[in-house]
mmCIF file of the N, C-alpha and C atoms, coordinates in Angstrom:
data_MODEL
# 
_entry.id   MODEL 
# 
loop_
_atom_site.group_PDB 
_atom_site.id 
_atom_site.type_symbol 
_atom_site.label_atom_id 
_atom_site.label_alt_id 
_atom_site.label_comp_id 
_atom_site.label_asym_id 
_atom_site.label_entity_id 
_atom_site.label_seq_id 
_atom_site.pdbx_PDB_ins_code 
_atom_site.Cartn_x 
_atom_site.Cartn_y 
_atom_site.Cartn_z 
_atom_site.occupancy 
_atom_site.B_iso_or_equiv 
_atom_site.pdbx_formal_charge 
_atom_site.auth_seq_id 
_atom_site.auth_comp_id 
_atom_site.auth_asym_id 
_atom_site.auth_atom_id 
_atom_site.pdbx_PDB_model_num 
ATOM 1   N N  . MET A 1 1  ? 205.714 215.598 126.808 1.00 0.00 ? 1  MET A N  1 
ATOM 2   C CA . MET A 1 1  ? 205.671 215.064 125.453 1.00 0.00 ? 1  MET A CA 1 
ATOM 3   C C  . MET A 1 1  ? 206.192 216.124 124.487 1.00 0.00 ? 1  MET A C  1 
ATOM 4   N N  . ALA A 1 2  ? 207.086 215.730 123.633 1.00 0.00 ? 2  ALA A N  1 
ATOM 5   C CA . ALA A 1 2  ? 207.695 216.660 122.680 1.00 0.00 ? 2  ALA A CA 1 
ATOM 6   C C  . ALA A 1 2  ? 206.723 216.954 121.536 1.00 0.00 ? 2  ALA A C  1 
ATOM 7   N N  . ASN A 1 3  ? 207.008 218.023 120.798 1.00 0.00 ? 3  ASN A N  1 
ATOM 8   C CA . ASN A 1 3  ? 206.205 218.319 119.617 1.00 0.00 ? 3  ASN A CA 1 
ATOM 9   C C  . ASN A 1 3  ? 206.357 217.193 118.619 1.00 0.00 ? 3  ASN A C  1 
ATOM 10  N N  . GLN A 1 4  ? 205.245 216.732 118.086 1.00 0.00 ? 4  GLN A N  1 
ATOM 11  C CA . GLN A 1 4  ? 205.281 215.666 117.109 1.00 0.00 ? 4  GLN A CA 1 
ATOM 12  C C  . GLN A 1 4  ? 204.424 216.033 115.913 1.00 0.00 ? 4  GLN A C  1 
ATOM 13  N N  . ALA A 1 5  ? 204.787 215.467 114.762 1.00 0.00 ? 5  ALA A N  1 
ATOM 14  C CA . ALA A 1 5  ? 204.022 215.646 113.538 1.00 0.00 ? 5  ALA A CA 1 
ATOM 15  C C  . ALA A 1 5  ? 204.124 214.358 112.737 1.00 0.00 ? 5  ALA A C  1 
ATOM 16  N N  . TYR A 1 6  ? 203.263 214.206 111.732 1.00 0.00 ? 6  TYR A N  1 
ATOM 17  C CA . TYR A 1 6  ? 203.288 213.019 110.886 1.00 0.00 ? 6  TYR A CA 1 
ATOM 18  C C  . TYR A 1 6  ? 204.265 213.237 109.743 1.00 0.00 ? 6  TYR A C  1 
ATOM 19  N N  . CYS A 1 7  ? 205.210 212.312 109.586 1.00 0.00 ? 7  CYS A N  1 
ATOM 20  C CA . CYS A 1 7  ? 206.167 212.370 108.479 1.00 0.00 ? 7  CYS A CA 1 
ATOM 21  C C  . CYS A 1 7  ? 205.660 211.453 107.373 1.00 0.00 ? 7  CYS A C  1 
ATOM 22  N N  . PHE A 1 8  ? 205.417 211.994 106.199 1.00 0.00 ? 8  PHE A N  1 
ATOM 23  C CA . PHE A 1 8  ? 204.897 211.197 105.097 1.00 0.00 ? 8  PHE A CA 1 
ATOM 24  C C  . PHE A 1 8  ? 205.938 210.258 104.523 1.00 0.00 ? 8  PHE A C  1 
ATOM 25  N N  . LYS A 1 9  ? 207.204 210.580 104.681 1.00 0.00 ? 9  LYS A N  1 
ATOM 26  C CA . LYS A 1 9  ? 208.259 209.700 104.177 1.00 0.00 ? 9  LYS A CA 1 
ATOM 27  C C  . LYS A 1 9  ? 208.451 208.496 105.104 1.00 0.00 ? 9  LYS A C  1 
ATOM 28  N N  . CYS A 1 10 ? 208.452 208.738 106.415 1.00 0.00 ? 10 CYS A N  1 
ATOM 29  C CA . CYS A 1 10 ? 208.597 207.655 107.400 1.00 0.00 ? 10 CYS A CA 1 
ATOM 30  C C  . CYS A 1 10 ? 207.282 206.916 107.624 1.00 0.00 ? 10 CYS A C  1 
ATOM 31  N N  . ARG A 1 11 ? 206.172 207.558 107.302 1.00 0.00 ? 11 ARG A N  1 
ATOM 32  C CA . ARG A 1 11 ? 204.819 207.038 107.521 1.00 0.00 ? 11 ARG A CA 1 
ATOM 33  C C  . ARG A 1 11 ? 204.521 206.771 108.990 1.00 0.00 ? 11 ARG A C  1 
ATOM 34  N N  . LYS A 1 12 ? 204.941 207.706 109.841 1.00 0.00 ? 12 LYS A N  1 
ATOM 35  C CA . LYS A 1 12 ? 204.631 207.601 111.258 1.00 0.00 ? 12 LYS A CA 1 
ATOM 36  C C  . LYS A 1 12 ? 204.821 208.963 111.917 1.00 0.00 ? 12 LYS A C  1 
ATOM 37  N N  . ARG A 1 13 ? 204.382 209.062 113.189 1.00 0.00 ? 13 ARG A N  1 
ATOM 38  C CA . ARG A 1 13 ? 204.571 210.295 113.961 1.00 0.00 ? 13 ARG A CA 1 
ATOM 39  C C  . ARG A 1 13 ? 206.008 210.358 114.439 1.00 0.00 ? 13 ARG A C  1 
ATOM 40  N N  . VAL A 1 14 ? 206.618 211.519 114.272 1.00 0.00 ? 14 VAL A N  1 
ATOM 41  C CA . VAL A 1 14 ? 208.013 211.713 114.669 1.00 0.00 ? 14 VAL A CA 1 
ATOM 42  C C  . VAL A 1 14 ? 208.145 213.013 115.443 1.00 0.00 ? 14 VAL A C  1 
ATOM 43  N N  . ASP A 1 15 ? 209.217 213.148 116.200 1.00 0.00 ? 15 ASP A N  1 
ATOM 44  C CA . ASP A 1 15 ? 209.520 214.392 116.904 1.00 0.00 ? 15 ASP A CA 1 
ATOM 45  C C  . ASP A 1 15 ? 209.957 215.453 115.902 1.00 0.00 ? 15 ASP A C  1 
ATOM 46  N N  . ILE A 1 16 ? 209.599 216.707 116.193 1.00 0.00 ? 16 ILE A N  1 
ATOM 47  C CA . ILE A 1 16 ? 209.976 217.820 115.328 1.00 0.00 ? 16 ILE A CA 1 
ATOM 48  C C  . ILE A 1 16 ? 211.283 218.416 115.836 1.00 0.00 ? 16 ILE A C  1 
ATOM 49  N N  . VAL A 1 17 ? 212.271 218.521 114.945 1.00 0.00 ? 17 VAL A N  1 
ATOM 50  C CA . VAL A 1 17 ? 213.555 219.140 115.261 1.00 0.00 ? 17 VAL A CA 1 
ATOM 51  C C  . VAL A 1 17 ? 213.516 220.565 114.721 1.00 0.00 ? 17 VAL A C  1 
ATOM 52  N N  . ASP A 1 18 ? 214.103 221.510 115.439 1.00 0.00 ? 18 ASP A N  1 
ATOM 53  C CA . ASP A 1 18 ? 214.122 222.933 115.046 1.00 0.00 ? 18 ASP A CA 1 
ATOM 54  C C  . ASP A 1 18 ? 212.707 223.462 114.831 1.00 0.00 ? 18 ASP A C  1 
ATOM 55  N N  . ALA A 1 19 ? 211.814 223.180 115.773 1.00 0.00 ? 19 ALA A N  1 
ATOM 56  C CA . ALA A 1 19 ? 210.416 223.603 115.663 1.00 0.00 ? 19 ALA A CA 1 
ATOM 57  C C  . ALA A 1 19 ? 210.295 225.116 115.719 1.00 0.00 ? 19 ALA A C  1 
ATOM 58  N N  . GLN A 1 20 ? 209.459 225.652 114.832 1.00 0.00 ? 20 GLN A N  1 
ATOM 59  C CA . GLN A 1 20 ? 209.189 227.086 114.784 1.00 0.00 ? 20 GLN A CA 1 
ATOM 60  C C  . GLN A 1 20 ? 207.685 227.295 114.802 1.00 0.00 ? 20 GLN A C  1 
ATOM 61  N N  . SER A 1 21 ? 207.214 228.185 115.658 1.00 0.00 ? 21 SER A N  1 
ATOM 62  C CA . SER A 1 21 ? 205.794 228.526 115.688 1.00 0.00 ? 21 SER A CA 1 
ATOM 63  C C  . SER A 1 21 ? 205.506 229.528 114.581 1.00 0.00 ? 21 SER A C  1 
ATOM 64  N N  . VAL A 1 22 ? 204.470 229.273 113.813 1.00 0.00 ? 22 VAL A N  1 
ATOM 65  C CA . VAL A 1 22 ? 204.065 230.167 112.733 1.00 0.00 ? 22 VAL A CA 1 
ATOM 66  C C  . VAL A 1 22 ? 202.558 230.397 112.835 1.00 0.00 ? 22 VAL A C  1 
ATOM 67  N N  . THR A 1 23 ? 202.101 231.438 112.177 1.00 0.00 ? 23 THR A N  1 
ATOM 68  C CA . THR A 1 23 ? 200.679 231.729 112.100 1.00 0.00 ? 23 THR A CA 1 
ATOM 69  C C  . THR A 1 23 ? 200.276 231.726 110.635 1.00 0.00 ? 23 THR A C  1 
ATOM 70  N N  . LEU A 1 24 ? 199.221 230.984 110.312 1.00 0.00 ? 24 LEU A N  1 
ATOM 71  C CA . LEU A 1 24 ? 198.742 230.910 108.940 1.00 0.00 ? 24 LEU A CA 1 
ATOM 72  C C  . LEU A 1 24 ? 197.990 232.193 108.573 1.00 0.00 ? 24 LEU A C  1 
ATOM 73  N N  . LYS A 1 25 ? 197.686 232.361 107.293 1.00 0.00 ? 25 LYS A N  1 
ATOM 74  C CA . LYS A 1 25 ? 196.991 233.559 106.827 1.00 0.00 ? 25 LYS A CA 1 
ATOM 75  C C  . LYS A 1 25 ? 195.649 233.756 107.525 1.00 0.00 ? 25 LYS A C  1 
ATOM 76  N N  . ASN A 1 26 ? 194.971 232.649 107.848 1.00 0.00 ? 26 ASN A N  1 
ATOM 77  C CA . ASN A 1 26 ? 193.662 232.761 108.480 1.00 0.00 ? 26 ASN A CA 1 
ATOM 78  C C  . ASN A 1 26 ? 193.753 232.916 109.997 1.00 0.00 ? 26 ASN A C  1 
ATOM 79  N N  . GLY A 1 27 ? 194.973 233.018 110.546 1.00 0.00 ? 27 GLY A N  1 
ATOM 80  C CA . GLY A 1 27 ? 195.166 233.258 111.963 1.00 0.00 ? 27 GLY A CA 1 
ATOM 81  C C  . GLY A 1 27 ? 195.354 232.020 112.815 1.00 0.00 ? 27 GLY A C  1 
ATOM 82  N N  . ARG A 1 28 ? 195.284 230.836 112.228 1.00 0.00 ? 28 ARG A N  1 
ATOM 83  C CA . ARG A 1 28 ? 195.457 229.608 113.001 1.00 0.00 ? 28 ARG A CA 1 
ATOM 84  C C  . ARG A 1 28 ? 196.934 229.376 113.307 1.00 0.00 ? 28 ARG A C  1 
ATOM 85  N N  . PRO A 1 29 ? 197.234 228.875 114.501 1.00 0.00 ? 29 PRO A N  1 
ATOM 86  C CA . PRO A 1 29 ? 198.625 228.583 114.844 1.00 0.00 ? 29 PRO A CA 1 
ATOM 87  C C  . PRO A 1 29 ? 199.083 227.279 114.210 1.00 0.00 ? 29 PRO A C  1 
ATOM 88  N N  . ALA A 1 30 ? 200.373 227.165 113.956 1.00 0.00 ? 30 ALA A N  1 
ATOM 89  C CA . ALA A 1 30 ? 200.945 225.952 113.378 1.00 0.00 ? 30 ALA A CA 1 
ATOM 90  C C  . ALA A 1 30 ? 202.405 225.835 113.812 1.00 0.00 ? 30 ALA A C  1 
ATOM 91  N N  . THR A 1 31 ? 202.968 224.653 113.606 1.00 0.00 ? 31 THR A N  1 
ATOM 92  C CA . THR A 1 31 ? 204.368 224.408 113.920 1.00 0.00 ? 31 THR A CA 1 
ATOM 93  C C  . THR A 1 31 ? 205.022 223.763 112.711 1.00 0.00 ? 31 THR A C  1 
ATOM 94  N N  . LYS A 1 32 ? 206.223 224.245 112.363 1.00 0.00 ? 32 LYS A N  1 
ATOM 95  C CA . LYS A 1 32 ? 206.953 223.629 111.265 1.00 0.00 ? 32 LYS A CA 1 
ATOM 96  C C  . LYS A 1 32 ? 208.365 223.320 111.723 1.00 0.00 ? 32 LYS A C  1 
ATOM 97  N N  . GLY A 1 33 ? 208.970 222.341 111.082 1.00 0.00 ? 33 GLY A N  1 
ATOM 98  C CA . GLY A 1 33 ? 210.322 221.945 111.434 1.00 0.00 ? 33 GLY A CA 1 
ATOM 99  C C  . GLY A 1 33 ? 210.769 220.797 110.556 1.00 0.00 ? 33 GLY A C  1 
ATOM 100 N N  . THR A 1 34 ? 211.691 219.972 111.071 1.00 0.00 ? 34 THR A N  1 
ATOM 101 C CA . THR A 1 34 ? 212.191 218.844 110.304 1.00 0.00 ? 34 THR A CA 1 
ATOM 102 C C  . THR A 1 34 ? 212.006 217.549 111.079 1.00 0.00 ? 34 THR A C  1 
ATOM 103 N N  . CYS A 1 35 ? 211.934 216.452 110.363 1.00 0.00 ? 35 CYS A N  1 
ATOM 104 C CA . CYS A 1 35 ? 211.785 215.121 110.942 1.00 0.00 ? 35 CYS A CA 1 
ATOM 105 C C  . CYS A 1 35 ? 213.070 214.744 111.669 1.00 0.00 ? 35 CYS A C  1 
ATOM 106 N N  . ALA A 1 36 ? 212.935 214.172 112.854 1.00 0.00 ? 36 ALA A N  1 
ATOM 107 C CA . ALA A 1 36 ? 214.103 213.777 113.647 1.00 0.00 ? 36 ALA A CA 1 
ATOM 108 C C  . ALA A 1 36 ? 214.817 212.569 113.052 1.00 0.00 ? 36 ALA A C  1 
ATOM 109 N N  . GLU A 1 37 ? 214.140 211.799 112.208 1.00 0.00 ? 37 GLU A N  1 
ATOM 110 C CA . GLU A 1 37 ? 214.737 210.567 111.687 1.00 0.00 ? 37 GLU A CA 1 
ATOM 111 C C  . GLU A 1 37 ? 215.410 210.729 110.330 1.00 0.00 ? 37 GLU A C  1 
ATOM 112 N N  . ASP A 1 38 ? 214.769 211.473 109.405 1.00 0.00 ? 38 ASP A N  1 
ATOM 113 C CA . ASP A 1 38 ? 215.360 211.559 108.065 1.00 0.00 ? 38 ASP A CA 1 
ATOM 114 C C  . ASP A 1 38 ? 215.540 212.977 107.531 1.00 0.00 ? 38 ASP A C  1 
ATOM 115 N N  . GLY A 1 39 ? 215.150 213.990 108.287 1.00 0.00 ? 39 GLY A N  1 
ATOM 116 C CA . GLY A 1 39 ? 215.385 215.370 107.861 1.00 0.00 ? 39 GLY A CA 1 
ATOM 117 C C  . GLY A 1 39 ? 214.360 215.956 106.930 1.00 0.00 ? 39 GLY A C  1 
ATOM 118 N N  . THR A 1 40 ? 213.272 215.245 106.676 1.00 0.00 ? 40 THR A N  1 
ATOM 119 C CA . THR A 1 40 ? 212.202 215.745 105.817 1.00 0.00 ? 40 THR A CA 1 
ATOM 120 C C  . THR A 1 40 ? 211.472 216.876 106.540 1.00 0.00 ? 40 THR A C  1 
ATOM 121 N N  . LYS A 1 41 ? 210.964 217.859 105.782 1.00 0.00 ? 41 LYS A N  1 
ATOM 122 C CA . LYS A 1 41 ? 210.176 218.930 106.386 1.00 0.00 ? 41 LYS A CA 1 
ATOM 123 C C  . LYS A 1 41 ? 208.840 218.362 106.870 1.00 0.00 ? 41 LYS A C  1 
ATOM 124 N N  . VAL A 1 42 ? 208.447 218.758 108.075 1.00 0.00 ? 42 VAL A N  1 
ATOM 125 C CA . VAL A 1 42 ? 207.149 218.363 108.616 1.00 0.00 ? 42 VAL A CA 1 
ATOM 126 C C  . VAL A 1 42 ? 206.410 219.618 109.078 1.00 0.00 ? 42 VAL A C  1 
ATOM 127 N N  . PHE A 1 43 ? 205.084 219.527 109.127 1.00 0.00 ? 43 PHE A N  1 
ATOM 128 C CA . PHE A 1 43 ? 204.243 220.667 109.413 1.00 0.00 ? 43 PHE A CA 1 
ATOM 129 C C  . PHE A 1 43 ? 203.029 220.188 110.183 1.00 0.00 ? 43 PHE A C  1 
ATOM 130 N N  . ARG A 1 44 ? 202.685 220.897 111.249 1.00 0.00 ? 44 ARG A N  1 
ATOM 131 C CA . ARG A 1 44 ? 201.511 220.518 112.034 1.00 0.00 ? 44 ARG A CA 1 
ATOM 132 C C  . ARG A 1 44 ? 200.654 221.747 112.272 1.00 0.00 ? 44 ARG A C  1 
ATOM 133 N N  . ILE A 1 45 ? 199.384 221.658 111.907 1.00 0.00 ? 45 ILE A N  1 
ATOM 134 C CA . ILE A 1 45 ? 198.444 222.765 112.084 1.00 0.00 ? 45 ILE A CA 1 
ATOM 135 C C  . ILE A 1 45 ? 197.770 222.618 113.446 1.00 0.00 ? 45 ILE A C  1 
ATOM 136 N N  . GLY A 1 46 ? 197.581 223.734 114.123 1.00 0.00 ? 46 GLY A N  1 
ATOM 137 C CA . GLY A 1 46 ? 196.811 223.750 115.351 1.00 0.00 ? 46 GLY A CA 1 
ATOM 138 C C  . GLY A 1 46 ? 197.600 223.531 116.624 1.00 0.00 ? 46 GLY A C  1 
ATOM 139 N N  . SER A 1 47 ? 198.904 223.599 116.575 1.00 0.00 ? 47 SER A N  1 
ATOM 140 C CA . SER A 1 47 ? 199.701 223.458 117.808 1.00 0.00 ? 47 SER A CA 1 
ATOM 141 C C  . SER A 1 47 ? 200.736 224.559 117.836 1.00 0.00 ? 47 SER A C  1 
ATOM 142 N N  . LYS A 1 48 ? 200.791 225.245 118.948 1.00 0.00 ? 48 LYS A N  1 
ATOM 143 C CA . LYS A 1 48 ? 201.749 226.342 119.030 1.00 0.00 ? 48 LYS A CA 1 
ATOM 144 C C  . LYS A 1 48 ? 202.630 226.199 120.214 1.00 0.00 ? 48 LYS A C  1 
# 
């Protein structure tokens, strides 16, 4: 299963394109990237 996040513009779960693992200030892992359907930025906390 590919990395997925919720896109607020599409209003559904979409695959993350150009996914990058990041760490938040409090040390929690997260993933950021772009929506596969419309190019909107998407962000998911707790998945690395």
